Jmol script that loads the backbone (N, CA, C; Angstrom):
load data "model"
ATOM      1  N   MET A   1      80.775 113.155 112.044  1.00  0.00           N
ATOM      2  CA  MET A   1      82.123 112.694 112.319  1.00  0.00           C
ATOM      3  C   MET A   1      82.063 111.266 112.873  1.00  0.00           C
ATOM      4  N   THR A   2      83.048 110.482 112.582  1.00  0.00           N
ATOM      5  CA  THR A   2      83.108 109.097 113.026  1.00  0.00           C
ATOM      6  C   THR A   2      83.708 108.987 114.418  1.00  0.00           C
ATOM      7  N   HIS A   3      83.089 108.157 115.238  1.00  0.00           N
ATOM      8  CA  HIS A   3      83.641 107.847 116.564  1.00  0.00           C
ATOM      9  C   HIS A   3      84.058 106.377 116.531  1.00  0.00           C
ATOM     10  N   ARG A   4      85.305 106.104 116.916  1.00  0.00           N
ATOM     11  CA  ARG A   4      85.881 104.766 116.756  1.00  0.00           C
ATOM     12  C   ARG A   4      86.243 104.133 118.087  1.00  0.00           C
ATOM     13  N   LEU A   5      85.928 102.841 118.193  1.00  0.00           N
ATOM     14  CA  LEU A   5      86.423 101.992 119.275  1.00  0.00           C
ATOM     15  C   LEU A   5      87.565 101.185 118.694  1.00  0.00           C
ATOM     16  N   LEU A   6      88.735 101.276 119.306  1.00  0.00           N
ATOM     17  CA  LEU A   6      89.922 100.531 118.896  1.00  0.00           C
ATOM     18  C   LEU A   6      90.196  99.472 119.949  1.00  0.00           C
ATOM     19  N   VAL A   7      90.244  98.206 119.523  1.00  0.00           N
ATOM     20  CA  VAL A   7      90.537  97.096 120.423  1.00  0.00           C
ATOM     21  C   VAL A   7      91.813  96.435 119.934  1.00  0.00           C
ATOM     22  N   GLN A   8      92.806  96.334 120.816  1.00  0.00           N
ATOM     23  CA  GLN A   8      94.069  95.686 120.487  1.00  0.00           C
ATOM     24  C   GLN A   8      94.229  94.462 121.384  1.00  0.00           C
ATOM     25  N   TYR A   9      94.321  93.297 120.758  1.00  0.00           N
ATOM     26  CA  TYR A   9      94.438  92.043 121.493  1.00  0.00           C
ATOM     27  C   TYR A   9      95.885  91.596 121.537  1.00  0.00           C
ATOM     28  N   GLY A  10      96.334  91.185 122.735  1.00  0.00           N
ATOM     29  CA  GLY A  10      97.676  90.644 122.888  1.00  0.00           C
ATOM     30  C   GLY A  10      97.763  89.225 122.358  1.00  0.00           C
ATOM     31  N   GLN A  11      98.983  88.726 122.267  1.00  0.00           N
ATOM     32  CA  GLN A  11      99.227  87.377 121.760  1.00  0.00           C
ATOM     33  C   GLN A  11      98.498  86.344 122.619  1.00  0.00           C
ATOM     34  N   PRO A  12      97.575  85.584 122.035  1.00  0.00           N
ATOM     35  CA  PRO A  12      96.828  84.594 122.817  1.00  0.00           C
ATOM     36  C   PRO A  12      97.668  83.346 123.093  1.00  0.00           C
ATOM     37  N   ALA A  13      97.283  82.608 124.120  1.00  0.00           N
ATOM     38  CA  ALA A  13      97.965  81.351 124.456  1.00  0.00           C
ATOM     39  C   ALA A  13      97.792  80.336 123.333  1.00  0.00           C
ATOM     40  N   ASP A  14      96.635  80.322 122.687  1.00  0.00           N
ATOM     41  CA  ASP A  14      96.345  79.393 121.598  1.00  0.00           C
ATOM     42  C   ASP A  14      95.753  80.196 120.429  1.00  0.00           C
ATOM     43  N   PRO A  15      96.609  80.634 119.488  1.00  0.00           N
ATOM     44  CA  PRO A  15      96.113  81.464 118.390  1.00  0.00           C
ATOM     45  C   PRO A  15      94.988  80.817 117.575  1.00  0.00           C
ATOM     46  N   ALA A  16      95.048  79.511 117.334  1.00  0.00           N
ATOM     47  CA  ALA A  16      93.996  78.863 116.549  1.00  0.00           C
ATOM     48  C   ALA A  16      92.654  78.920 117.282  1.00  0.00           C
ATOM     49  N   ALA A  17      92.665  78.689 118.586  1.00  0.00           N
ATOM     50  CA  ALA A  17      91.431  78.761 119.373  1.00  0.00           C
ATOM     51  C   ALA A  17      90.903  80.199 119.407  1.00  0.00           C
ATOM     52  N   PHE A  18      91.804  81.176 119.541  1.00  0.00           N
ATOM     53  CA  PHE A  18      91.409  82.595 119.513  1.00  0.00           C
ATOM     54  C   PHE A  18      90.707  82.898 118.197  1.00  0.00           C
ATOM     55  N   ASP A  19      91.367  82.554 117.082  1.00  0.00           N
ATOM     56  CA  ASP A  19      90.821  82.866 115.759  1.00  0.00           C
ATOM     57  C   ASP A  19      89.459  82.209 115.554  1.00  0.00           C
ATOM     58  N   GLU A  20      89.315  80.971 115.967  1.00  0.00           N
ATOM     59  CA  GLU A  20      88.045  80.266 115.792  1.00  0.00           C
ATOM     60  C   GLU A  20      86.937  80.931 116.609  1.00  0.00           C
ATOM     61  N   HIS A  21      87.217  81.225 117.869  1.00  0.00           N
ATOM     62  CA  HIS A  21      86.200  81.857 118.719  1.00  0.00           C
ATOM     63  C   HIS A  21      85.869  83.254 118.193  1.00  0.00           C
ATOM     64  N   TYR A  22      86.896  84.009 117.830  1.00  0.00           N
ATOM     65  CA  TYR A  22      86.672  85.364 117.345  1.00  0.00           C
ATOM     66  C   TYR A  22      85.781  85.341 116.103  1.00  0.00           C
ATOM     67  N   ARG A  23      86.097  84.466 115.169  1.00  0.00           N
ATOM     68  CA  ARG A  23      85.351  84.372 113.905  1.00  0.00           C
ATOM     69  C   ARG A  23      83.929  83.859 114.120  1.00  0.00           C
ATOM     70  N   ASP A  24      83.787  82.793 114.909  1.00  0.00           N
ATOM     71  CA  ASP A  24      82.497  82.101 115.014  1.00  0.00           C
ATOM     72  C   ASP A  24      81.568  82.651 116.090  1.00  0.00           C
ATOM     73  N   VAL A  25      82.140  83.286 117.112  1.00  0.00           N
ATOM     74  CA  VAL A  25      81.321  83.754 118.238  1.00  0.00           C
ATOM     75  C   VAL A  25      81.380  85.271 118.386  1.00  0.00           C
ATOM     76  N   HIS A  26      82.587  85.830 118.476  1.00  0.00           N
ATOM     77  CA  HIS A  26      82.698  87.243 118.832  1.00  0.00           C
ATOM     78  C   HIS A  26      82.243  88.184 117.711  1.00  0.00           C
ATOM     79  N   ILE A  27      82.663  87.924 116.501  1.00  0.00           N
ATOM     80  CA  ILE A  27      82.241  88.799 115.399  1.00  0.00           C
ATOM     81  C   ILE A  27      80.714  88.838 115.279  1.00  0.00           C
ATOM     82  N   PRO A  28      80.028  87.700 115.286  1.00  0.00           N
ATOM     83  CA  PRO A  28      78.558  87.771 115.221  1.00  0.00           C
ATOM     84  C   PRO A  28      77.942  88.569 116.382  1.00  0.00           C
ATOM     85  N   LEU A  29      78.518  88.454 117.581  1.00  0.00           N
ATOM     86  CA  LEU A  29      78.011  89.244 118.711  1.00  0.00           C
ATOM     87  C   LEU A  29      78.233  90.733 118.467  1.00  0.00           C
ATOM     88  N   ALA A  30      79.437  91.110 118.075  1.00  0.00           N
ATOM     89  CA  ALA A  30      79.777  92.526 117.903  1.00  0.00           C
ATOM     90  C   ALA A  30      78.982  93.160 116.763  1.00  0.00           C
ATOM     91  N   ARG A  31      78.721  92.408 115.715  1.00  0.00           N
ATOM     92  CA  ARG A  31      77.974  92.959 114.580  1.00  0.00           C
ATOM     93  C   ARG A  31      76.546  93.333 114.949  1.00  0.00           C
ATOM     94  N   LYS A  32      76.046  92.832 116.060  1.00  0.00           N
ATOM     95  CA  LYS A  32      74.683  93.149 116.513  1.00  0.00           C
ATOM     96  C   LYS A  32      74.612  94.432 117.344  1.00  0.00           C
ATOM     97  N   ILE A  33      75.748  95.048 117.662  1.00  0.00           N
ATOM     98  CA  ILE A  33      75.741  96.250 118.496  1.00  0.00           C
ATOM     99  C   ILE A  33      75.000  97.369 117.760  1.00  0.00           C
ATOM    100  N   PRO A  34      73.971  97.929 118.370  1.00  0.00           N
ATOM    101  CA  PRO A  34      73.222  99.009 117.714  1.00  0.00           C
ATOM    102  C   PRO A  34      74.125 100.211 117.426  1.00  0.00           C
ATOM    103  N   GLY A  35      73.934 100.792 116.247  1.00  0.00           N
ATOM    104  CA  GLY A  35      74.688 101.984 115.869  1.00  0.00           C
ATOM    105  C   GLY A  35      76.010 101.696 115.188  1.00  0.00           C
ATOM    106  N   LEU A  36      76.427 100.449 115.125  1.00  0.00           N
ATOM    107  CA  LEU A  36      77.684 100.088 114.472  1.00  0.00           C
ATOM    108  C   LEU A  36      77.541 100.298 112.968  1.00  0.00           C
ATOM    109  N   VAL A  37      78.455 101.092 112.384  1.00  0.00           N
ATOM    110  CA  VAL A  37      78.376 101.371 110.952  1.00  0.00           C
ATOM    111  C   VAL A  37      79.537 100.751 110.177  1.00  0.00           C
ATOM    112  N   ARG A  38      80.607 100.370 110.867  1.00  0.00           N
ATOM    113  CA  ARG A  38      81.765  99.772 110.193  1.00  0.00           C
ATOM    114  C   ARG A  38      82.532  98.963 111.219  1.00  0.00           C
ATOM    115  N   PHE A  39      83.033  97.783 110.820  1.00  0.00           N
ATOM    116  CA  PHE A  39      83.756  96.902 111.726  1.00  0.00           C
ATOM    117  C   PHE A  39      84.859  96.233 110.908  1.00  0.00           C
ATOM    118  N   THR A  40      86.116  96.559 111.217  1.00  0.00           N
ATOM    119  CA  THR A  40      87.245  95.977 110.497  1.00  0.00           C
ATOM    120  C   THR A  40      88.200  95.331 111.485  1.00  0.00           C
ATOM    121  N   ILE A  41      88.909  94.305 110.999  1.00  0.00           N
ATOM    122  CA  ILE A  41      89.922  93.646 111.822  1.00  0.00           C
ATOM    123  C   ILE A  41      91.184  93.457 110.990  1.00  0.00           C
ATOM    124  N   ALA A  42      92.322  93.293 111.687  1.00  0.00           N
ATOM    125  CA  ALA A  42      93.590  93.046 111.003  1.00  0.00           C
ATOM    126  C   ALA A  42      94.565  92.396 111.971  1.00  0.00           C
ATOM    127  N   HIS A  43      95.454  91.593 111.402  1.00  0.00           N
ATOM    128  CA  HIS A  43      96.588  91.036 112.136  1.00  0.00           C
ATOM    129  C   HIS A  43      97.798  91.883 111.735  1.00  0.00           C
ATOM    130  N   PRO A  44      98.187  92.875 112.555  1.00  0.00           N
ATOM    131  CA  PRO A  44      99.244  93.801 112.152  1.00  0.00           C
ATOM    132  C   PRO A  44     100.643  93.194 112.256  1.00  0.00           C
ATOM    133  N   ASP A  45     101.541  93.748 111.474  1.00  0.00           N
ATOM    134  CA  ASP A  45     102.970  93.438 111.562  1.00  0.00           C
ATOM    135  C   ASP A  45     103.660  94.593 112.268  1.00  0.00           C
ATOM    136  N   PRO A  46     104.685  94.305 113.059  1.00  0.00           N
ATOM    137  CA  PRO A  46     105.367  95.381 113.780  1.00  0.00           C
ATOM    138  C   PRO A  46     106.195  96.255 112.840  1.00  0.00           C
ATOM    139  N   VAL A  47     106.377  97.500 113.248  1.00  0.00           N
ATOM    140  CA  VAL A  47     107.296  98.416 112.590  1.00  0.00           C
ATOM    141  C   VAL A  47     108.440  98.616 113.573  1.00  0.00           C
ATOM    142  N   GLY A  48     109.634  98.289 113.171  1.00  0.00           N
ATOM    143  CA  GLY A  48     110.770  98.395 114.089  1.00  0.00           C
ATOM    144  C   GLY A  48     110.864  97.163 114.970  1.00  0.00           C
ATOM    145  N   ASP A  49     111.476  97.360 116.133  1.00  0.00           N
ATOM    146  CA  ASP A  49     111.769  96.237 117.016  1.00  0.00           C
ATOM    147  C   ASP A  49     110.643  95.872 117.977  1.00  0.00           C
ATOM    148  N   GLY A  50     109.703  96.741 118.185  1.00  0.00           N
ATOM    149  CA  GLY A  50     108.648  96.480 119.161  1.00  0.00           C
ATOM    150  C   GLY A  50     107.633  95.469 118.652  1.00  0.00           C
ATOM    151  N   PRO A  51     106.903  94.857 119.574  1.00  0.00           N
ATOM    152  CA  PRO A  51     105.879  93.904 119.163  1.00  0.00           C
ATOM    153  C   PRO A  51     104.626  94.618 118.651  1.00  0.00           C
ATOM    154  N   ALA A  52     103.871  93.924 117.848  1.00  0.00           N
ATOM    155  CA  ALA A  52     102.574  94.419 117.392  1.00  0.00           C
ATOM    156  C   ALA A  52     101.493  93.617 118.101  1.00  0.00           C
ATOM    157  N   PRO A  53     100.302  94.177 118.246  1.00  0.00           N
ATOM    158  CA  PRO A  53      99.201  93.384 118.792  1.00  0.00           C
ATOM    159  C   PRO A  53      98.943  92.171 117.896  1.00  0.00           C
ATOM    160  N   TYR A  54      98.347  91.147 118.464  1.00  0.00           N
ATOM    161  CA  TYR A  54      97.982  89.966 117.680  1.00  0.00           C
ATOM    162  C   TYR A  54      96.875  90.302 116.686  1.00  0.00           C
ATOM    163  N   LEU A  55      95.869  91.044 117.162  1.00  0.00           N
ATOM    164  CA  LEU A  55      94.736  91.429 116.330  1.00  0.00           C
ATOM    165  C   LEU A  55      94.291  92.823 116.735  1.00  0.00           C
ATOM    166  N   VAL A  56      93.897  93.605 115.750  1.00  0.00           N
ATOM    167  CA  VAL A  56      93.340  94.937 115.992  1.00  0.00           C
ATOM    168  C   VAL A  56      91.956  94.978 115.375  1.00  0.00           C
ATOM    169  N   ALA A  57      90.988  95.475 116.138  1.00  0.00           N
ATOM    170  CA  ALA A  57      89.624  95.647 115.642  1.00  0.00           C
ATOM    171  C   ALA A  57      89.247  97.121 115.755  1.00  0.00           C
ATOM    172  N   GLU A  58      88.603  97.632 114.714  1.00  0.00           N
ATOM    173  CA  GLU A  58      88.093  98.998 114.716  1.00  0.00           C
ATOM    174  C   GLU A  58      86.592  98.932 114.488  1.00  0.00           C
ATOM    175  N   LEU A  59      85.857  99.504 115.417  1.00  0.00           N
ATOM    176  CA  LEU A  59      84.398  99.540 115.327  1.00  0.00           C
ATOM    177  C   LEU A  59      83.983 101.003 115.264  1.00  0.00           C
ATOM    178  N   ASP A  60      83.332 101.385 114.181  1.00  0.00           N
ATOM    179  CA  ASP A  60      82.965 102.781 113.962  1.00  0.00           C
ATOM    180  C   ASP A  60      81.476 103.016 114.193  1.00  0.00           C
ATOM    181  N   PHE A  61      81.210 104.199 114.764  1.00  0.00           N
ATOM    182  CA  PHE A  61      79.861 104.669 115.039  1.00  0.00           C
ATOM    183  C   PHE A  61      79.753 106.087 114.496  1.00  0.00           C
ATOM    184  N   GLU A  62      78.541 106.555 114.261  1.00  0.00           N
ATOM    185  CA  GLU A  62      78.368 107.902 113.710  1.00  0.00           C
ATOM    186  C   GLU A  62      78.695 108.998 114.712  1.00  0.00           C
ATOM    187  N   SER A  63      78.578 108.710 116.011  1.00  0.00           N
ATOM    188  CA  SER A  63      78.838 109.734 117.022  1.00  0.00           C
ATOM    189  C   SER A  63      79.252 109.076 118.325  1.00  0.00           C
ATOM    190  N   GLU A  64      79.777 109.877 119.224  1.00  0.00           N
ATOM    191  CA  GLU A  64      80.122 109.368 120.545  1.00  0.00           C
ATOM    192  C   GLU A  64      78.874 108.908 121.294  1.00  0.00           C
ATOM    193  N   GLN A  65      77.764 109.579 121.054  1.00  0.00           N
ATOM    194  CA  GLN A  65      76.515 109.182 121.691  1.00  0.00           C
ATOM    195  C   GLN A  65      76.067 107.801 121.196  1.00  0.00           C
ATOM    196  N   ASP A  66      76.184 107.567 119.884  1.00  0.00           N
ATOM    197  CA  ASP A  66      75.836 106.252 119.334  1.00  0.00           C
ATOM    198  C   ASP A  66      76.777 105.181 119.884  1.00  0.00           C
ATOM    199  N   PHE A  67      78.048 105.512 120.001  1.00  0.00           N
ATOM    200  CA  PHE A  67      79.033 104.593 120.577  1.00  0.00           C
ATOM    201  C   PHE A  67      78.633 104.218 122.002  1.00  0.00           C
ATOM    202  N   GLY A  68      78.350 105.209 122.827  1.00  0.00           N
ATOM    203  CA  GLY A  68      77.985 104.964 124.219  1.00  0.00           C
ATOM    204  C   GLY A  68      76.718 104.144 124.344  1.00  0.00           C
ATOM    205  N   ALA A  69      75.718 104.494 123.547  1.00  0.00           N
ATOM    206  CA  ALA A  69      74.462 103.745 123.588  1.00  0.00           C
ATOM    207  C   ALA A  69      74.673 102.313 123.120  1.00  0.00           C
ATOM    208  N   GLY A  70      75.488 102.127 122.094  1.00  0.00           N
ATOM    209  CA  GLY A  70      75.755 100.786 121.585  1.00  0.00           C
ATOM    210  C   GLY A  70      76.451  99.912 122.606  1.00  0.00           C
ATOM    211  N   LEU A  71      77.451 100.458 123.285  1.00  0.00           N
ATOM    212  CA  LEU A  71      78.174  99.667 124.272  1.00  0.00           C
ATOM    213  C   LEU A  71      77.334  99.380 125.507  1.00  0.00           C
ATOM    214  N   GLN A  72      76.412 100.267 125.843  1.00  0.00           N
ATOM    215  CA  GLN A  72      75.562 100.049 127.008  1.00  0.00           C
ATOM    216  C   GLN A  72      74.366  99.148 126.708  1.00  0.00           C
ATOM    217  N   SER A  73      74.122  98.883 125.444  1.00  0.00           N
ATOM    218  CA  SER A  73      72.990  98.031 125.071  1.00  0.00           C
ATOM    219  C   SER A  73      73.253  96.587 125.493  1.00  0.00           C
ATOM    220  N   ALA A  74      72.210  95.785 125.474  1.00  0.00           N
ATOM    221  CA  ALA A  74      72.363  94.356 125.796  1.00  0.00           C
ATOM    222  C   ALA A  74      73.339  93.691 124.833  1.00  0.00           C
ATOM    223  N   GLU A  75      73.295  94.077 123.560  1.00  0.00           N
ATOM    224  CA  GLU A  75      74.195  93.501 122.564  1.00  0.00           C
ATOM    225  C   GLU A  75      75.641  93.921 122.817  1.00  0.00           C
ATOM    226  N   GLY A  76      75.834  95.180 123.190  1.00  0.00           N
ATOM    227  CA  GLY A  76      77.181  95.660 123.522  1.00  0.00           C
ATOM    228  C   GLY A  76      77.727  94.977 124.752  1.00  0.00           C
ATOM    229  N   GLN A  77      76.874  94.782 125.744  1.00  0.00           N
ATOM    230  CA  GLN A  77      77.301  94.097 126.968  1.00  0.00           C
ATOM    231  C   GLN A  77      77.624  92.631 126.692  1.00  0.00           C
ATOM    232  N   ALA A  78      76.882  92.001 125.798  1.00  0.00           N
ATOM    233  CA  ALA A  78      77.163  90.606 125.437  1.00  0.00           C
ATOM    234  C   ALA A  78      78.517  90.490 124.748  1.00  0.00           C
ATOM    235  N   ALA A  79      78.813  91.415 123.842  1.00  0.00           N
ATOM    236  CA  ALA A  79      80.112  91.393 123.156  1.00  0.00           C
ATOM    237  C   ALA A  79      81.248  91.647 124.144  1.00  0.00           C
ATOM    238  N   ALA A  80      81.077  92.633 125.007  1.00  0.00           N
ATOM    239  CA  ALA A  80      82.117  92.925 126.007  1.00  0.00           C
ATOM    240  C   ALA A  80      82.298  91.755 126.961  1.00  0.00           C
ATOM    241  N   GLY A  81      81.204  91.125 127.358  1.00  0.00           N
ATOM    242  CA  GLY A  81      81.286  89.989 128.272  1.00  0.00           C
ATOM    243  C   GLY A  81      81.940  88.771 127.663  1.00  0.00           C
ATOM    244  N   ASP A  82      81.989  88.711 126.339  1.00  0.00           N
ATOM    245  CA  ASP A  82      82.616  87.577 125.654  1.00  0.00           C
ATOM    246  C   ASP A  82      84.137  87.677 125.620  1.00  0.00           C
ATOM    247  N   VAL A  83      84.699  88.876 125.742  1.00  0.00           N
ATOM    248  CA  VAL A  83      86.145  89.064 125.595  1.00  0.00           C
ATOM    249  C   VAL A  83      86.959  88.143 126.505  1.00  0.00           C
ATOM    250  N   PRO A  84      86.643  87.990 127.785  1.00  0.00           N
ATOM    251  CA  PRO A  84      87.444  87.086 128.619  1.00  0.00           C
ATOM    252  C   PRO A  84      87.395  85.619 128.180  1.00  0.00           C
ATOM    253  N   ASN A  85      86.436  85.255 127.342  1.00  0.00           N
ATOM    254  CA  ASN A  85      86.314  83.879 126.881  1.00  0.00           C
ATOM    255  C   ASN A  85      87.390  83.474 125.879  1.00  0.00           C
ATOM    256  N   PHE A  86      88.067  84.452 125.263  1.00  0.00           N
ATOM    257  CA  PHE A  86      89.056  84.111 124.229  1.00  0.00           C
ATOM    258  C   PHE A  86      90.329  84.945 124.284  1.00  0.00           C
ATOM    259  N   ALA A  87      90.301  86.108 124.910  1.00  0.00           N
ATOM    260  CA  ALA A  87      91.439  87.032 124.883  1.00  0.00           C
ATOM    261  C   ALA A  87      92.442  86.712 125.991  1.00  0.00           C
ATOM    262  N   THR A  88      93.069  85.548 125.877  1.00  0.00           N
ATOM    263  CA  THR A  88      94.025  85.120 126.911  1.00  0.00           C
ATOM    264  C   THR A  88      95.266  86.000 126.956  1.00  0.00           C
ATOM    265  N   GLY A  89      95.532  86.747 125.894  1.00  0.00           N
ATOM    266  CA  GLY A  89      96.668  87.670 125.868  1.00  0.00           C
ATOM    267  C   GLY A  89      96.291  89.082 126.280  1.00  0.00           C
ATOM    268  N   GLY A  90      95.060  89.257 126.736  1.00  0.00           N
ATOM    269  CA  GLY A  90      94.595  90.575 127.158  1.00  0.00           C
ATOM    270  C   GLY A  90      94.043  91.381 125.993  1.00  0.00           C
ATOM    271  N   ALA A  91      93.345  92.443 126.337  1.00  0.00           N
ATOM    272  CA  ALA A  91      92.772  93.349 125.343  1.00  0.00           C
ATOM    273  C   ALA A  91      92.848  94.773 125.867  1.00  0.00           C
ATOM    274  N   SER A  92      93.267  95.663 125.017  1.00  0.00           N
ATOM    275  CA  SER A  92      93.329  97.088 125.334  1.00  0.00           C
ATOM    276  C   SER A  92      92.298  97.800 124.471  1.00  0.00           C
ATOM    277  N   MET A  93      91.448  98.618 125.109  1.00  0.00           N
ATOM    278  CA  MET A  93      90.395  99.316 124.370  1.00  0.00           C
ATOM    279  C   MET A  93      90.503 100.818 124.586  1.00  0.00           C
ATOM    280  N   SER A  94      90.291 101.558 123.504  1.00  0.00           N
ATOM    281  CA  SER A  94      90.238 103.015 123.585  1.00  0.00           C
ATOM    282  C   SER A  94      89.228 103.505 122.555  1.00  0.00           C
ATOM    283  N   HIS A  95      88.731 104.723 122.742  1.00  0.00           N
ATOM    284  CA  HIS A  95      87.778 105.286 121.776  1.00  0.00           C
ATOM    285  C   HIS A  95      88.108 106.744 121.543  1.00  0.00           C
ATOM    286  N   PHE A  96      87.741 107.227 120.344  1.00  0.00           N
ATOM    287  CA  PHE A  96      88.133 108.578 119.957  1.00  0.00           C
ATOM    288  C   PHE A  96      87.348 109.031 118.743  1.00  0.00           C
ATOM    289  N   GLU A  97      87.309 110.349 118.536  1.00  0.00           N
ATOM    290  CA  GLU A  97      86.769 110.931 117.323  1.00  0.00           C
ATOM    291  C   GLU A  97      87.841 110.824 116.242  1.00  0.00           C
ATOM    292  N   VAL A  98      87.450 110.389 115.067  1.00  0.00           N
ATOM    293  CA  VAL A  98      88.381 110.269 113.953  1.00  0.00           C
ATOM    294  C   VAL A  98      88.445 111.608 113.231  1.00  0.00           C
ATOM    295  N   ASP A  99      89.647 112.090 113.016  1.00  0.00           N
ATOM    296  CA  ASP A  99      89.873 113.348 112.306  1.00  0.00           C
ATOM    297  C   ASP A  99      90.645 113.023 111.037  1.00  0.00           C
ATOM    298  N   ASP A 100      89.949 112.953 109.912  1.00  0.00           N
ATOM    299  CA  ASP A 100      90.572 112.625 108.628  1.00  0.00           C
ATOM    300  C   ASP A 100      91.300 113.851 108.094  1.00  0.00           C
ATOM    301  N   VAL A 101      92.609 113.787 108.037  1.00  0.00           N
ATOM    302  CA  VAL A 101      93.423 114.924 107.614  1.00  0.00           C
ATOM    303  C   VAL A 101      94.073 114.692 106.253  1.00  0.00           C
ATOM    304  N   THR A 102      93.549 113.724 105.472  1.00  0.00           N
ATOM    305  CA  THR A 102      94.140 113.425 104.171  1.00  0.00           C
ATOM    306  C   THR A 102      93.820 114.464 103.111  1.00  0.00           C
ATOM    307  N   SER A 103      92.767 115.236 103.290  1.00  0.00           N
ATOM    308  CA  SER A 103      92.442 116.221 102.241  1.00  0.00           C
ATOM    309  C   SER A 103      92.709 117.622 102.709  1.00  0.00           C
TER     310      SER A 103
END
end "model"
wireframe off; spacefill off
backbone 0.3
color backbone group
């Protein structure tokens, strides 16, 4: 079963600077996290009147144990430590087991 880390970033003070740092610095750091099997990002559009996050990232691991080990690794700590360098709009993180109910 897949275990997912969901990161939702708020609207940054300088979107161009956020995008540049995220692309050039943060993605390369996060891709080094041990146990990472899938990493996707998106700039969502809101549904209805509420705001949408500026950017959403999904990082998938094979298990909760792999997720925990990856985040506690030096590479995971480096990626987490980088977030304050660019996420001026804040970041919300949660993790969960993915339950695919499409079939």
